[in-house]
N, C-alpha and C positions, 0 to 999 in steps of 0.2 A: 623398634620400640613400640607394643601396644599402647594404646590408652587408656588411661582409668577414669576415673571423676572421684571426686569425694562426695557422696551427699549425707545428709545426716536424716535419720527416723527419729529424733527428739529421744532415745533411750542408749543405742549404738551408732557406730559411724561403720559404713558401709561402702565396701571398693565394689564400682560397678567397671565392666567393663562398656567403653565408649563403640556406638555403631556409627555407621552413617542412618540417617534417620529414613534416606529414600529407600537406598537397597539391602540397609540393614547389615551389610559387610563389617567386620572388626575391622576400628584403623591405625591405620601402621604407617610406616613411615620409613620403611626400612629397602623394600624391592617394590620398584615403580609398575612391575607388570602384575602385581599379587593383585587381589581384590584387598582394597580398602585403602588403597596408597593415596598419602596425603604428601601436601610437597610443606617444607619447613618453613616457608614462607606466610602460606593461608591458617598451620598452626599456628602463629602469632594471634593471626584475627580471631581465631575461633569464640563462639557465642553461642549461647545451648539451643538457640534458635537456630541455628546456621551451623549445623555438623554434618557437612557432608565430604566424599572422597572425592578424590581427584573427576575420576570418572561422571560421575553424577553434577560435580560440579558445575562441568565444561556442557553436559548437557542442559544446562538450565540458563546457561552465560556465557555463549557462543553469540559471535559476533560473526556480520554478512561481511564476505571482503568487498570490495568499492563496485562502481556502477560501471558498467560499458556499453558504449552504443552496440546494435544489435550488428553483427560479422559473421566471419568464417568459423569463427572459436564457437562462438553462440550456436551455430545449425552445424559443427561437428560431432555438441554435448546433444542436439538435440534428433538429427541423423542416429547418433546412436542409440538412442531409446528407441526411436522406432523403429530400426532392426530387430533388436531383442526384444521386444512386444513390450516395452516398460508399461506401465502407467505414469502420462502427463499432468500434471497437477497444474494448471494455469490459473493463477490467482487476477482477480483483476479489483480496482479499487469501485465500490457502488458510489461515492459522490463522484468521481469523474472516470468512469466508465469507457467515453471518448481517450482520454488522455493514456490510460494506462492498457490500453490493447495498439501492441505493433502492427504494423500493416506489412511488415516485409517477411511476417514470422509465419502464416499458414502452411506454403508447403514443405515445411521440418514441423510439423506438428504430429507427435505419434497418434500412431491411427484407436489406441487407446487413452483417452483424451479425459481428464474429469476436469471442469472449472467452478471456481471456486469464485465469488464477488464476496468481497473483503471490506472490512469498517461499513456493514449496514447500521449499527449505531449510532453513526453521525448524520443519517439522512431521518428528517420528520417522519412518522409511521405514517401519516399522510399518502404519502408515495410507498407505495405497495411491493411487497415482493415480486409478486404477478408480473408486476410492470417493469421492473431492472432486469427478470430471467428474459420478459419479452423483448426486450430494447436490447440485448446482450444475442438473440436469437437470431431476429432482424438482420445486426451485423453479423455472425457470423455466419447468414445466411447469403449472405454479399459475397463473404469471401472460401465460401463452401466448406465452411468448416464444421463438423456434425460431433457435438461429445456426447457422451456415454451421459452422462448427469451434469447441470448446473446447480450447486449448492451457494446459498447463503449464510455468510458468518460475522458476528458480531464479538469484539471484542470480550472474555472473561467471562464468555458463556459457556458453562462448561457441560450444559446437557449438547451442546450446538457442536462439539467439539469434540464428543462422543460420536457424533451421528456420523461428524465427517470422516474421524477413522474408522468408524466399519464401512463406507463404502470404499474408504481407502484399501483397506483388508479384502472386500469381496472384488474390488474391479481389478486388483493387481494380480491376481493368480500367481502366487507366488514371485514375481516379476519385482526389481527394482521399482523405484517411485522416484521422478524426477519432478521437481518444484522448480516453477521459475516465473517470473514477470517485471513487469516497468520499475523502475525505483520510486520508490514510495506507495506501492499497493499495501505495504500491512504485511510483505512473505515472509519474512522472518519473524516478526514477531507471533504470526501464525501458527509457524515450524514451531517455536518456544513453547507455546500453549499444549501445543499439540503433545510436545514430548511431557508437556507436567503429567498425562494421561496417559504414558507410556514408559514401558519399562524392558531394558536391555537383559535381555536371558542367556545375551553372548558374553567370551570374556573379550571382545572385540572392542578395541576405543573409539571414540569419536575423532576425525581427524580431519583437518583443514591443507587440503594438497592439490597442486597443478591437476586437471583432470588432462589424462590422453591427448598429446596432439593437438594441444592449446597450452592457452598461457592465461588461461582464468582458471583462477582459485575456487575451490567448488568441495563443501562441507560435505562427509561423508556419515553417515548416523549406520551403524546398521541395525537392519529390524530384524534378524535370522543369523543362521551361520552361514547365507548362500548371498542374500541381496541386503541390500542398502537404501536407503534415503538420503537425495543428494540434495543440497541446496543450492542453487547455483544463483550469483551474481544479478544483481536488480538489472535493468536494461534500460540505456536511455532512449525518452523516447522524443525526439526533435520538435514535436509537434505540441509537450506538453509546456507550458510557462516555465514548469518547475527546471528546466534545460535553461533558461534562459536569464535567472536570474540566479543571485549568490544564493548558497547553501545553508547561509546561517539564514535566509530569508524563507528559503523555500519550506521548513518545517513551520514556519506560521500560514501560509500561503492553504497547505493541507487542513483542516480539520481536524481538531483533538478532540473535541466532542460534539454530540447533537446543533447540528446548526438552529440558527434565529432567523428565521423568514424575515427577511425588510420589504414592507410595500410600500409603493408611493405612486399616489394619481400625477399623471401629469400630463402634460400640451407639447406643442414642436414648439421647438426650440430652446428645449431644455437638457441639458448634459449630466450624466454620473459619471464618476470617476471613483475606481475601486484603486483608492493611491495611485501610484501612479504606474500601477501593472495592465490598466485600463482604462478606455473610455467610449462612452455608449452615448450617441447623441441622437435624440427625438427631432427627425428634420420635417417632417412634414404628417399633420392627421390633426383629430382632433381629441378629446379628453381618451386617453388610457390609463392602464394597470402596471407599473413591474415591479413584480414578487423578484426577488431575490434571495435565492442561495448559494451563500458563501460563507470563509472562516468565520467565525465570532472576532480575531484578530483585527480581519480587515473594515476598514470603515470608506463607510458609502458616501459623497461629498455630491451635493449638487450644486447648478450652477448656472447659467446661461451659457449659451454655445459658442459666444463671443468674447466670452471671458475663459473658457476653459482649458484653451494652451496657456495660456500664463498659466493658471489654477496649477496644471501637470507641470509647467516647469516648475514652482516654488515646490514642491516637493523635497526638493534634493537641498533647501537649507533648513528642513523640518527636521529636528533631533528625538522627536517625539513620536514620530510616525510609521509606520513598517513600510518602507521603500526600498527600490531598486536605485542603486547610485549605477547602473549599469545603461539607465532609461533615463538620458535626462532631456533629447528635443526631439521637435516633430518628425525629425527624418526615422527615431530608430524606431517606428511605428509603422505598422500599415493598415489603409482603410478597406474594411467588405463593406458591401453596402444591400440592406435586405430591403425589396419590397415588399411588402404585406399587403394581405386583404383582408379591410376592416370588418370585425366582427369574428374573424377568425382567430383562435387562441393556441400562440406559440411558445414552442420553450426555443432556447437560443443557448448554445452553450460554449464559453471561453475556454479550452482545454486545461483543466488541472486547476483552474482557477474561479470559476462559477459557473453556474447557470441561472439562468432568470426566465420570468414568465412572463410574454407581453398578449394583454386584449386589448380590447375597444375598437376606437373607431381609427385606428391607424393605419398609417399609409408607408411611411421610410424612415430606415434608422439606419446610420452608420457606427461599425463597430472600429475600432483602434486597439491593435493589440501589439504586442510587438513581434518584429518579422519573423516568418515562420510556426509561430503558433496557431494554432489550428481553430475553428470558429466554424459550430454547424446552425443552419435552423431547421426546425420541422413541427408541423402542426404538432399540437400535445391533446393528448387521449387520457393521460395518467388519472 
């Protein structure tokens, strides 16, 4: 059956062939292998603004497979990419760079590597793109990773996406493209945005299947007759806090819009709690300033150190506050102590939860986070 649409010109009625608004193919429900095929189920839900053939519909609405720890299966995929000199696209999260870098991945990375720092739009403009790139390069230098290019990406920025597509086409040199990254870096959303500016000029369909010799499902998107873009599952990072809390909570820990900086003047003996996800104790020093960058969904509570533990345990009785039921007692946390030099500006990062800038007459802070979650300290000159 070929689908037709009745429209009125005001004088006569005309019958028009219905076409996919993306690729222009005439819609039909007879042969799944021909252009314009639409399933019977989707026909029932057609609207004038959503007339897509099955192929174009899948290109715009596919979902990624579940996430996994980095293991031999991921190593197999990346080594295949490396052997065929394919382009690897390593997607990072601008808000949680440290939480999105997989420490065990460097030996397996393709030599032809493009790095995309995604979700730039959730950070305030005061944090420059140059600072983000420098931070990534410092990390990669220690890992002996040399990318061909580092790009910055923001959601729904069509010009930015076109720039990324240009780099991909130039760098891949007619080879396959492999997208990979940690959980919640926005990799699949980025791939979806890229596909909005992509036209499949082949007769091949988008597919999801196990990558050869692995147990991982990979989405294969045809780029031309001989090459594909492979979207791999998200990789768990054991040092990221989102690997230690419920999945229903982790989506609120990661900012969904630009974060609002929260600044506090503080003196020793005070404690800051980010719900029950982390606790920061200002142990010794004089007057200091704490500036927090975190999801707007997460509240900061300030109290005295001697009352912090009781407050921390009270979150499990709160029904109106984002918290993890997996964190219920002090034994669920480990303490990292930082001795600071007064007058030096520092940045402390709790992987994928927050980062905060500390300055002033401060000597010592204790950071309590769930076991295995990463915490780092460095001087700040951003």
